[in-house]
C-alpha positions as CSV (number, residue, x, y, z in Angstrom):
1,M,98.2,90.6,95.5
2,L,96.6,90.9,98.9
3,T,92.9,90.3,99.3
4,L,91.1,91.7,102.4
5,F,87.7,90.2,103.3
6,V,85.5,92.8,105.0
7,A,82.0,93.6,106.1
8,P,80.8,97.2,106.5
9,Y,81.6,98.9,109.8
10,T,83.0,95.7,111.4
11,V,86.6,95.7,112.8
12,A,87.7,95.0,109.3
13,L,87.4,98.7,108.6
14,A,90.7,99.3,110.3
15,P,92.9,97.1,108.0
16,H,90.9,98.5,105.0
17,I,92.0,102.0,106.0
18,A,95.5,100.8,106.6
19,L,95.7,99.5,103.1
20,E,94.4,102.7,101.7
21,E,96.9,104.7,103.8
22,T,99.9,102.7,102.7
23,G,99.0,102.3,99.0
24,I,99.8,98.6,99.1
25,S,98.2,96.9,96.1
26,H,95.1,95.0,97.2
27,T,91.6,93.9,96.4
28,I,88.6,94.1,98.7
29,Q,86.1,91.2,99.0
30,W,82.9,92.4,100.6
31,L,80.8,90.1,102.8
32,S,77.2,90.7,103.9
33,F,76.5,89.7,107.4
34,A,72.8,90.2,106.6
35,S,73.2,87.4,104.1
36,N,75.3,85.4,106.5
37,D,78.2,85.3,104.0
38,Q,80.7,84.8,106.8
39,R,79.1,81.4,107.5
40,K,79.1,80.1,103.9
41,A,81.4,77.4,102.9
42,D,83.5,79.4,100.5
43,Y,84.4,81.9,103.2
44,L,84.8,79.3,105.9
45,A,87.4,77.7,103.6
46,V,89.3,81.0,104.0
47,N,88.6,81.7,107.6
48,P,87.1,78.8,109.6
49,K,86.3,81.3,112.5
50,G,83.6,82.7,110.3
51,R,84.5,86.3,111.2
52,V,86.2,89.3,109.5
53,P,88.7,90.5,108.7
54,A,90.8,87.9,106.8
55,L,93.8,88.8,104.6
56,T,95.0,86.4,101.9
57,G,98.3,86.7,100.0
58,D,101.3,84.7,98.8
59,H,102.2,83.7,102.3
60,G,98.7,82.3,103.2
61,V,95.8,83.6,105.3
62,L,96.0,86.0,108.3
63,T,93.2,86.8,110.6
64,E,92.6,89.0,113.6
65,A,92.6,92.8,113.1
66,P,95.7,93.7,115.2
67,A,97.8,91.0,113.5
68,I,96.7,92.2,110.1
69,L,97.3,95.8,111.0
70,E,100.8,95.1,112.1
71,Y,101.5,93.0,109.1
72,I,100.4,95.8,106.8
73,A,102.6,98.2,108.7
74,D,105.6,95.9,108.4
75,L,105.0,95.3,104.7
76,S,104.8,99.0,104.0
77,G,107.4,100.4,106.4
78,Q,104.7,102.8,107.6
79,L,102.2,103.2,110.5
80,M,104.5,101.9,113.2
81,P,107.0,104.1,115.1
82,A,110.7,103.3,115.0
83,D,111.1,103.6,118.8
84,T,110.8,100.2,120.6
85,F,108.8,101.5,123.5
86,A,106.4,103.4,121.3
87,R,105.9,100.3,119.2
88,A,105.0,98.5,122.5
89,K,102.5,101.2,123.3
90,V,100.9,100.8,119.9
91,R,100.5,97.1,120.6
92,E,99.2,97.8,124.1
93,M,96.4,100.1,122.8
94,M,95.4,97.6,120.1
95,S,95.4,94.8,122.7
96,Y,93.1,96.8,124.8
97,L,90.8,97.6,121.9
98,A,90.6,94.0,120.8
99,S,90.4,92.3,124.3
100,T,88.2,94.8,126.2
101,M,86.5,97.5,124.1
102,H,85.5,95.3,121.2
103,P,83.9,92.7,123.5
104,N,82.1,95.5,125.4
105,H,80.5,96.5,122.1
106,A,79.8,93.0,121.0
107,H,77.8,92.2,124.1
108,G,75.2,94.5,122.6
109,V,75.1,93.1,119.1
110,R,76.4,89.5,119.5
111,G,74.9,88.4,122.8
112,E,74.4,84.9,121.4
113,R,78.1,84.3,121.6
114,W,77.8,84.2,125.4
115,S,74.3,83.0,126.1
116,D,71.3,81.3,124.6
117,D,68.9,83.2,126.9
118,P,67.1,86.2,125.3
119,A,66.8,87.8,128.8
120,A,70.6,87.6,129.1
121,H,71.0,89.2,125.7
122,A,68.8,92.1,126.8
123,S,70.8,92.4,130.1
124,M,74.1,92.4,128.3
125,A,72.9,95.0,125.8
126,A,71.7,97.2,128.6
127,K,75.1,97.2,130.1
128,V,76.9,98.3,126.9
129,P,76.6,102.1,127.5
130,E,78.2,101.8,130.9
131,T,81.1,99.5,129.8
132,M,81.8,101.5,126.6
133,N,81.8,104.8,128.5
134,A,84.2,103.3,130.9
135,S,86.4,102.2,128.0
136,C,86.2,105.7,126.5
137,A,87.3,107.2,129.8
138,H,90.3,104.9,129.9
139,V,91.3,105.8,126.3
140,E,90.8,109.5,127.0
141,S,93.3,109.2,129.9
142,S,95.8,107.5,127.5
143,L,95.6,110.0,124.7
144,P,98.0,113.0,124.5
145,D,96.5,116.5,124.7
146,N,96.7,116.8,120.9
147,G,98.0,114.7,118.0
148,W,98.3,111.0,117.5
149,F,98.5,108.4,120.2
150,V,102.2,107.9,120.1
151,G,103.1,111.1,118.3
152,D,103.5,109.5,114.9
153,Y,100.4,108.3,113.1
154,S,100.1,104.6,113.6
155,V,97.9,101.5,113.3
156,A,96.7,102.2,116.9
157,D,95.1,105.4,115.7
158,I,93.3,103.5,112.9
159,H,92.1,100.7,115.2
160,L,90.8,103.3,117.7
161,F,88.9,105.2,115.0
162,N,87.3,101.9,113.9
163,V,86.0,101.1,117.4
164,C,84.8,104.7,117.9
165,C,82.6,104.4,114.8
166,W,80.4,102.1,116.9
167,L,79.9,104.6,119.8
168,P,76.7,106.2,118.7
169,K,74.9,102.8,118.5
170,D,76.5,101.9,121.9
171,G,74.9,104.9,123.6
172,V,78.1,106.9,124.0
173,D,78.4,110.6,123.2
174,I,82.0,111.1,122.0
175,A,81.7,114.8,122.8
176,D,82.0,113.8,126.5
177,Y,85.6,112.9,125.8
178,P,87.3,115.9,124.2
179,K,90.6,114.3,123.3
180,L,88.9,111.2,121.8
181,A,86.5,113.5,119.9
182,A,89.4,115.5,118.5
183,H,91.2,112.3,117.5
184,F,88.1,111.0,115.8
185,A,87.7,114.3,113.9
186,A,91.3,114.2,112.8
187,M,90.9,110.7,111.5
188,Q,87.7,111.6,109.6
189,A,89.7,114.4,107.8
190,R,92.4,112.1,106.4
191,P,92.0,111.4,102.7
192,A,92.5,107.7,103.0
193,V,89.8,107.5,105.7
194,M,87.4,109.4,103.6
195,R,88.1,107.2,100.6
196,T,87.6,104.0,102.7
197,L,84.3,105.3,104.2
198,K,83.0,106.2,100.8
199,L,83.8,102.6,99.6
200,T,82.2,101.2,102.7
201,D,79.0,103.3,102.3
202,G,78.8,102.3,98.6
């Protein structure tokens, strides 16, 4: 049995959706960042990084959302295209989301990771709308005119949806990016996404 450790509306939302989409048997272990659960000894024994997501199972512990997403896809035989180049494009998108867009967002809510200076925290937060809009423009240019990112629904679409959930708080109007807005709406309409968001919202 797989156990996924999550906190609401973190990047752990993506693997949670992937598990719902694939129907793989699993349990969800909720953490509260408000209670600092991610820094408590019992969770640090699972993931010493003190972050989510973490996935545990018979083979051990797996961390980092892109790795977990691809593992779920491999286990299920779903959510990754068969074509080699399309698979590489999925990984390319998830790498961009993890290495660029996620840190852009985190500069607004996790400034202490980069500086101990409150003035620097404020400066980083003020920059977030600019950097997130730039990221949205890049993603917009990468999306097809309609449909999923690589044609077939994949973990890249799920990861992208997760990051786009943060846009309102980052000062970005997704309506400024028509293809991204259509992608987000299509994700919201998926039954597995609706189920996951209902669980997330309690």
